[in-house]
C-alpha positions as CSV (number, residue, x, y, z in Angstrom):
1,X,0.0,0.0,0.0
2,X,2.8,2.4,0.9
3,X,4.6,1.6,-2.4
4,X,1.4,2.3,-4.4
5,X,1.0,5.6,-2.6
6,X,4.5,6.7,-3.5
7,X,4.0,5.6,-7.0
8,X,0.9,7.9,-7.3
9,X,3.0,10.8,-6.1
10,X,5.9,10.2,-8.5
11,X,4.2,10.2,-11.9
12,X,5.0,12.2,-15.0
13,X,1.4,13.2,-15.7
14,X,0.9,14.6,-12.2
15,X,4.3,15.6,-10.8
16,X,4.3,16.3,-7.1
17,X,7.0,18.9,-6.9
18,X,6.8,19.2,-3.2
19,X,7.8,15.5,-3.0
20,X,10.7,16.1,-5.3
21,X,12.0,19.0,-3.3
22,X,11.6,16.9,-0.1
23,X,13.9,14.3,-1.8
24,X,16.4,17.0,-2.6
25,X,16.3,18.3,1.0
26,X,16.7,14.8,2.5
27,X,20.0,14.4,0.7
28,X,21.3,17.9,0.8
29,X,21.0,18.5,4.5
30,X,23.0,15.4,5.7
31,X,25.7,16.3,3.2
32,X,26.0,19.9,4.3
33,X,25.9,18.8,8.0
34,X,28.8,16.4,7.4
35,X,31.0,19.0,5.8
36,X,30.1,21.3,8.7
37,X,31.4,18.7,11.1
38,X,34.6,18.6,9.1
39,X,35.0,22.3,9.6
40,X,34.4,21.8,13.3
41,X,36.9,19.0,13.4
42,X,39.6,21.1,11.7
43,X,39.0,24.0,14.2
44,X,38.5,22.0,17.5
45,X,40.5,18.9,17.0
46,X,43.3,20.0,14.6
47,X,43.2,23.6,15.6
48,X,44.0,24.6,12.1
49,X,42.5,27.9,10.8
50,X,43.9,27.3,7.3
51,X,42.3,23.8,7.0
52,X,39.0,25.1,8.4
53,X,39.0,27.9,5.9
54,X,39.6,25.4,3.1
55,X,36.8,23.2,4.3
56,X,34.5,26.1,4.7
57,X,35.2,27.1,1.1
58,X,34.3,23.5,0.0
59,X,31.1,23.8,2.0
60,X,30.2,27.0,0.1
61,X,31.0,25.3,-3.2
62,X,28.8,22.3,-2.3
63,X,26.0,24.7,-1.4
64,X,26.5,26.2,-4.8
65,X,26.2,22.8,-6.4
66,X,23.0,22.2,-4.5
67,X,21.6,25.5,-5.8
68,X,22.4,24.5,-9.4
69,X,20.6,21.2,-8.9
70,X,17.6,23.1,-7.4
71,X,17.5,25.3,-10.4
72,X,17.6,22.3,-12.8
73,X,14.8,20.6,-10.9
74,X,12.6,23.7,-11.0
75,X,13.2,24.1,-14.8
76,X,12.4,20.5,-15.5
77,X,9.0,20.1,-17.3
78,X,8.3,16.7,-15.7
79,X,9.8,14.0,-13.5
80,X,10.4,10.4,-14.2
81,X,7.7,7.9,-13.3
82,X,8.3,4.8,-11.3
83,X,5.9,1.9,-11.8
84,X,4.7,0.1,-8.7
85,X,6.4,-3.2,-9.8
86,X,9.7,-1.4,-10.2
87,X,9.3,0.2,-6.8
88,X,8.7,-3.1,-5.2
89,X,11.9,-4.5,-6.9
90,X,13.9,-1.5,-5.6
91,X,12.5,-1.9,-2.1
92,X,13.3,-5.6,-2.0
93,X,16.9,-5.1,-3.4
94,X,17.6,-2.5,-0.7
95,X,16.3,-4.7,2.1
96,X,18.2,-7.7,0.8
97,X,21.4,-5.8,0.3
98,X,21.3,-4.4,3.8
99,X,20.6,-7.8,5.3
100,X,23.3,-9.6,3.4
101,X,25.9,-7.0,4.3
102,X,25.0,-7.0,7.9
103,X,25.2,-10.8,8.1
104,X,28.6,-10.7,6.5
105,X,29.8,-8.2,9.1
106,X,28.2,-9.8,12.1
107,X,28.3,-13.5,11.3
108,X,31.1,-13.6,8.7
109,X,33.4,-11.3,10.7
110,X,34.2,-9.3,7.6
111,X,35.0,-5.6,7.7
112,X,32.2,-3.4,6.5
113,X,34.2,-2.3,3.5
114,X,34.8,-5.8,2.3
115,X,31.3,-7.0,3.2
116,X,29.6,-4.1,1.2
117,X,32.0,-4.6,-1.7
118,X,31.1,-8.3,-1.9
119,X,27.4,-7.5,-1.7
120,X,27.6,-5.0,-4.6
121,X,29.6,-7.4,-6.8
122,X,27.3,-10.3,-6.0
123,X,24.3,-8.1,-6.9
124,X,25.8,-7.4,-10.3
125,X,26.2,-11.1,-11.0
126,X,22.9,-12.2,-9.6
127,X,20.5,-9.4,-10.6
128,X,22.3,-6.6,-12.5
129,X,19.2,-4.4,-13.1
130,X,18.8,-4.2,-9.3
131,X,22.5,-3.9,-8.4
132,X,22.2,-0.1,-7.7
133,X,19.5,-0.3,-5.1
134,X,21.1,-3.4,-3.6
135,X,24.4,-1.5,-3.3
136,X,22.5,1.3,-1.5
137,X,21.2,-1.3,0.9
138,X,24.7,-2.6,1.4
139,X,25.7,0.7,2.8
140,X,22.9,0.5,5.4
141,X,24.3,-2.9,6.4
142,X,27.8,-1.3,7.0
143,X,26.4,0.2,10.2
144,X,28.5,-1.0,13.2
145,X,26.9,-3.9,15.3
146,X,27.7,-1.7,18.3
147,X,25.3,0.9,16.9
148,X,22.8,-1.6,15.6
149,X,22.9,-4.5,18.1
150,X,19.8,-6.2,16.6
151,X,18.7,-7.0,13.1
152,X,15.5,-5.1,13.7
153,X,17.3,-1.8,13.8
154,X,18.9,-2.6,10.5
155,X,15.5,-3.5,9.0
156,X,14.1,-0.2,10.1
157,X,17.1,1.7,8.7
158,X,16.8,-0.1,5.4
159,X,13.1,0.6,5.2
160,X,13.7,4.3,5.7
161,X,16.4,4.2,3.1
162,X,13.8,2.7,0.7
163,X,11.6,5.7,1.2
164,X,14.4,8.2,0.7
165,X,15.6,6.3,-2.4
166,X,12.2,6.7,-4.0
167,X,11.6,10.3,-3.0
168,X,15.1,11.4,-4.2
169,X,14.9,9.4,-7.4
170,X,14.4,12.5,-9.6
171,X,17.3,14.5,-8.2
172,X,21.1,14.4,-8.2
173,X,21.4,11.9,-11.0
174,X,25.0,10.8,-11.6
175,X,26.4,12.4,-8.5
176,X,28.7,10.0,-6.8
177,X,27.8,9.1,-3.2
178,X,24.0,9.6,-3.7
179,X,23.4,6.0,-2.7
180,X,25.5,6.3,0.4
181,X,23.7,9.5,1.4
182,X,20.4,7.7,1.0
183,X,21.6,4.9,3.3
184,X,23.0,7.4,5.8
185,X,19.6,9.1,6.2
186,X,18.0,5.8,7.0
187,X,20.7,4.7,9.4
188,X,21.0,8.1,11.1
189,X,17.3,8.5,11.6
190,X,17.2,5.0,13.2
191,X,20.1,5.8,15.5
192,X,18.5,9.1,16.6
193,X,15.3,7.2,17.4
194,X,16.9,4.5,19.5
195,X,19.0,4.4,22.7
196,X,22.1,3.8,20.7
197,X,24.4,6.6,19.6
198,X,27.1,7.4,17.0
199,X,30.7,6.4,17.5
200,X,33.7,8.6,17.4
201,X,37.4,8.3,16.8
202,X,40.5,10.4,17.2
203,X,42.0,12.4,14.4
204,X,44.8,10.5,12.7
205,X,48.4,11.8,13.1
206,X,49.4,14.6,10.7
207,X,51.7,12.4,8.7
208,X,48.7,10.0,8.0
209,X,46.6,12.8,6.5
210,X,48.7,13.0,3.4
211,X,48.5,9.2,3.0
212,X,44.7,9.3,3.3
213,X,44.4,12.0,0.7
214,X,46.8,10.3,-1.7
215,X,44.9,7.0,-1.5
216,X,41.6,8.8,-1.9
217,X,42.8,10.5,-5.1
218,X,44.1,7.2,-6.6
219,X,40.8,5.4,-5.7
220,X,38.6,8.1,-7.1
221,X,40.5,8.3,-10.4
222,X,40.8,4.5,-10.8
223,X,37.1,4.0,-10.1
224,X,36.1,6.8,-12.5
225,X,38.4,5.4,-15.2
226,X,37.1,1.8,-14.8
227,X,33.5,3.2,-14.9
228,X,34.0,5.3,-18.1
229,X,36.8,3.6,-20.0
230,X,36.1,-0.1,-19.4
231,X,33.1,-2.4,-19.6
232,X,32.6,-2.2,-15.8
233,X,29.5,-0.5,-14.5
234,X,29.7,1.9,-11.6
235,X,28.8,-0.7,-9.0
236,X,31.3,-3.1,-10.2
237,X,34.1,-0.5,-10.5
238,X,33.5,0.7,-6.9
239,X,33.1,-2.9,-5.6
240,X,36.4,-4.0,-7.2
241,X,38.3,-0.9,-5.8
242,X,36.7,-1.3,-2.4
243,X,37.4,-5.1,-2.2
244,X,41.0,-4.7,-3.1
245,X,41.6,-1.8,-0.8
246,X,39.6,-3.4,2.1
247,X,41.7,-6.6,1.9
248,X,45.1,-5.2,1.1
249,X,45.4,-1.9,3.1
250,X,44.8,-3.3,6.6
251,X,47.5,-5.9,5.8
252,X,50.0,-3.4,4.4
253,X,49.3,-0.7,7.0
254,X,48.4,-2.5,10.3
255,X,48.0,0.7,12.3
256,X,46.0,2.9,9.9
257,X,44.9,0.3,7.3
258,X,41.2,0.5,8.3
259,X,41.1,4.3,7.9
260,X,42.8,4.0,4.5
261,X,40.4,1.3,3.4
262,X,37.5,3.6,4.5
263,X,39.0,6.5,2.6
264,X,39.5,4.6,-0.7
265,X,36.0,3.1,-0.4
266,X,34.5,6.6,0.1
267,X,36.6,7.9,-2.9
268,X,35.3,5.0,-5.0
269,X,31.8,6.3,-4.5
270,X,32.9,9.7,-5.9
271,X,34.4,7.8,-8.9
272,X,30.9,6.4,-9.6
273,X,29.9,9.9,-10.8
274,X,28.6,10.4,-14.3
275,X,30.7,12.5,-16.7
276,X,27.9,15.1,-16.9
277,X,28.7,15.9,-13.3
278,X,32.5,15.4,-13.1
279,X,33.8,15.6,-16.7
280,X,37.2,13.8,-16.5
281,X,39.9,12.4,-14.3
282,X,41.5,15.7,-13.5
283,X,38.4,17.0,-11.8
284,X,37.8,13.6,-10.2
285,X,41.3,13.9,-8.6
286,X,40.2,17.1,-7.0
287,X,37.1,15.3,-5.7
288,X,39.4,12.6,-4.3
289,X,41.4,15.3,-2.4
290,X,38.2,16.6,-0.9
291,X,37.1,13.1,0.1
292,X,40.3,12.5,1.9
293,X,40.2,15.7,3.9
294,X,36.5,15.2,4.9
295,X,37.2,11.6,5.9
296,X,40.0,12.7,8.2
297,X,38.3,15.7,9.8
298,X,34.9,14.0,10.4
299,X,36.6,11.0,12.1
300,X,35.4,12.1,15.6
301,X,31.8,12.6,14.5
302,X,28.9,10.4,13.3
303,X,31.0,7.2,13.3
304,X,29.6,3.7,13.0
305,X,26.7,4.8,10.8
306,X,26.2,3.1,7.4
307,X,26.4,5.6,4.5
308,X,28.7,8.1,6.1
309,X,31.4,7.4,3.6
310,X,29.0,7.8,0.7
311,X,27.8,11.1,2.2
312,X,31.4,12.3,2.2
313,X,31.7,11.4,-1.5
314,X,28.4,13.0,-2.3
315,X,29.3,16.4,-0.7
316,X,32.8,16.2,-2.2
317,X,31.3,15.7,-5.7
318,X,28.8,18.5,-5.2
319,X,31.7,20.8,-4.2
320,X,33.5,20.1,-7.4
321,X,30.3,20.4,-9.4
322,X,29.6,23.7,-7.7
323,X,33.1,24.9,-8.6
324,X,32.7,23.8,-12.2
325,X,29.3,25.6,-12.5
326,X,30.7,28.7,-10.9
327,X,33.7,28.8,-13.3
328,X,31.4,28.2,-16.2
329,X,29.1,31.1,-15.3
330,X,32.0,33.5,-14.8
331,X,33.5,32.6,-18.1
332,X,30.2,33.0,-19.9
333,X,29.7,36.4,-18.3
334,X,33.2,37.5,-19.3
335,X,32.6,36.3,-22.8
336,X,29.3,38.2,-23.1
337,X,30.7,41.4,-21.7
338,X,33.5,41.2,-24.3
339,X,31.1,40.8,-27.3
340,X,31.1,44.0,-29.5
341,X,28.0,46.1,-29.0
342,X,25.9,46.5,-32.1
343,X,23.1,48.8,-33.0
344,X,20.1,46.6,-33.7
345,X,17.5,49.4,-33.7
């Protein structure tokens, strides 16, 4: 019944723009909140005015990217329809993806990065058309068992993620990290509604920050290249990078390997972006830098929640997208002002 109700709201012949704007709001606010926490982390934990200024600039660029998206949505003549059958398939894929990942973490003793990567790759093999929503569910399943001590909490979070996925379907197409942000909303709302709380960690040592950023850049660029210049689809590209990093980095770097694995996985989500959002590897490298910085400086906040890494990728891609849009508008304005004035009276 709930699926049929959502289907009636998301139709092309009777678009409900309030619902569309709600979907945009549900994704934009968590992303901006997370980059805000990164600014706080740079000020309070790292005591760095320079870094906090850089992160604040990134937050403003991300806000600019959200404004561009809002303008596009308002200008759109219609929104895509979702048939009830398709919606049920999406809902089932998210629930199954979350359950499988959570089982792999709790019962299989796998790290969340490895578990979610395997779930995504398995979904591509078993049911490729539903691999994207299944991957979204996998991010819900990455929530720490300390935060979700029962499967019921995971089920509630996945159900909420289904609603957000469907509401936000018309917005932010092709922006890397959208799936993770969707999962993060479901997980965070569940955490806030239960006695459990988010986890926190200390900021890594200063010499580790450069390593995190470097691995993030490589992972973002490699995923983007695999996605756009090889037969791999976005889920497969991210899953391969996440699986390799999740297995190798904790072994190569015993002390900070888990942090590095989380960073490359977050960056792989940025690499899932469509070229209409991030045009090439050069700009994707910039997104990777942003991912690395936000991963580091949000370490003390909102830990243990599934989808946090994806939300970091999402806001990082929006910052680059906002920068690209701003540069484009400035160049167009300069070009128009330099055009010779003609008497057309």
